[in-house]
N, C-alpha and C positions, 0 to 999 in steps of 0.2 A: 504492501501499498504505499503509497506516494505523500512526503509528507505534508501537502497541500489536502489533499484528502481525508489523514490521521489526523490535520489541525482543522478541519474542520465538523471530523465526526467527531471529538474531544469537543467542541463550540456548541454541537448541539444538543449533545447530553448533557451538559450542565446549565446551559436554556431549561431541558425541560425539565431538569430535579433542582432546579431552581440554587445548585452549588453556589451560592455568595451574596446572596443578599440578604441575610441574616445582619454580613458586618454593612453592607448597606443601611440595613433597615437602624439598628444600635449605633449607626453615626450617626442617621436623624433621630432618634429616642433620647438622644444627650447633648442634643442641643436647647433644649426646651429645659433643663434643669441647668445645663449653662450657667443662663441665660440667667435665668430666676436665682443662682445664689451669688450669682454679681450683683443683681437689683436686691436681694436680702442684706446682704454685706453692706449695700451704700448707704443702703436708707441706716441700715442702724449705727452707723459712723454717725452717719448725718445727726443722727436723735441723739446720741451720747455729744456730739457737739455744742449742738444748743440747748440740754439738761445732765450733766454731766454727774451732778445727784442721781438719776438715774439709771448708771454706766452696768453697775450690776443687771436688772430687770432687762435693760435692750439682749443683753449679751442674750440671754438668758433665751430667749425669747431668739435669737437668731437663730443661734445655733438645732431653738427646735423647728426655726422656718428651713434649714439650711437641710436635716438632718429628712424635714417631710421632699424638699425640690429630690433629696438622691435618691428615695428612697423610688420616681418615677423612674431614675437613670440605671435599680437595677430590675426592676420592672421589665423593664427594657430590653435589657442583657437576657433577662430570663424569656421573655415574649422569642430574643431572634433566634435564642435556642430548641424554641420546641416548635415553632415555627421554620 
């Protein structure tokens, strides 16, 4: 079998099986949590700058928001493995 025919056969097989789409799906799923974590951290810094006496409470709330945002990324990677 020639090299071109073999390459075409492998490409057709990977298209049918969906090989590699999990990585693309996870990459797309990681965009949202990445943006979310950036917004949460930025707003927490703004809040601490405006009211330094509430730094402890704002920091705790920030970590909770970051954890919830990162849970979405973990769900995205698990969904990539399942589908």
